[in-house]
C-alpha positions, 0 to 999 in steps of 0.5 A, spaced: 161 179 678 154 178 678 150 175 672 146 182 672 153 185 670 153 180 664 146 182 662 148 189 661 154 187 657 149 184 653 144 190 652 150 195 652 155 192 648 151 188 642 154 194 638 161 193 641 160 185 639 157 186 632 163 191 631 168 186 634 165 181 629 166 185 624 173 187 625 174 179 625 172 178 618 175 184 615 183 185 614 185 178 616 192 177 616 194 169 613 199 165 616 204 162 612 202 155 616 210 153 616 208 146 615 203 146 621 198 140 621 192 142 624 190 135 626 197 134 630 195 131 637 199 132 643 198 125 645 206 124 646 208 131 650 208 130 658 206 137 659 200 137 655 193 134 656 186 134 653 182 139 656 175 138 658 169 139 653 168 146 653 162 149 657 160 155 652 157 150 647 150 153 647 149 160 644 149 166 648 151 161 654 154 164 660 159 163 666 162 166 672 168 165 676 172 168 681 176 171 675 170 174 672 165 172 667 165 169 660 159 170 655 158 167 648 154 171 643 152 167 637 146 171 633 141 166 631 142 163 624 149 166 624 153 161 619 159 161 615 160 155 610 156 151 615 160 153 622 156 156 627 159 164 628 160 166 635 164 171 639 166 170 646 166 176 650 170 176 656 171 180 663 177 179 667 179 182 674 185 185 675 190 180 677 187 174 675 190 169 670 186 165 664 188 160 659 194 156 660 192 152 654 194 151 647 189 150 640 190 147 633 187 154 630 188 161 631 186 164 637 184 172 636 182 177 641 180 184 641 182 188 647 176 193 648 178 196 655 184 194 660 191 191 660 194 184 659 200 181 659 201 175 654 206 169 655 207 165 650 212 159 648 217 162 643 216 157 638 209 152 636 210 145 640 210 142 633 217 146 632 219 144 639 217 150 642 221 152 648 223 159 651 218 164 653 216 171 651 212 176 655 208 182 651 203 187 654 197 189 650 192 194 651 185 197 649 184 196 642 190 191 641 188 185 637 192 179 639 193 173 634 196 167 637 198 162 632 196 155 632 200 150 637 202 156 641 201 155 649 199 161 652 197 165 659 194 171 660 195 175 666 190 181 667 194 188 670 187 192 670 180 190 669 179 187 662 174 186 657 176 182 650 173 178 645 175 171 643 174 167 637 178 161 633 180 161 626 183 157 620 189 159 616 184 162 611 180 166 616 174 161 616 171 159 623 175 153 627 171 149 632 174 150 639 178 145 642 183 146 648 189 142 651 192 144 657 199 146 657 201 144 664 207 149 666 202 155 664 196 152 667 199 151 674 200 158 675 193 159 675 190 159 682 185 152 682 180 156 687 179 161 681 177 156 676 171 154 680 164 157 677 160 161 682 
């Protein structure tokens, strides 16, 4: 994907991004928390290792690799309880894979176009996560991945989706990821190289 295509996403999808941000601020489901500690660490799990720092830490940052591209959209001055408001807009090519990681907060994705298989553990790592399940999602689906649940996306079509992280109460959560080795190893390492 060329960077000019990313520019098209910005120019032609600003209303889509704003629409997606509105979706994320209305009608949120709340988790029952299941006693999950959001400060839980994965230090004693041999399948989990800390991910490198996020590469999209600046407002309106972008990167591309063989799988597609990421664009962070952060409106100037956008804040909610002193947390920066932003949404990632992601383009993923057919047959590519993403994630293979786990987060301390809810991950919320809105599928604008395309089709994806999402594989997760059946239980969060804090509950002794075992077994896998795979569900197919498509256009206009909203995916909510609970905290501490490793996940892997496999794109069955070229797909555009949004991505954000939030606390149980729906407030923005700072992005932090840990790599879940059994899922991360399924992603071709060459596809992760930035172009």
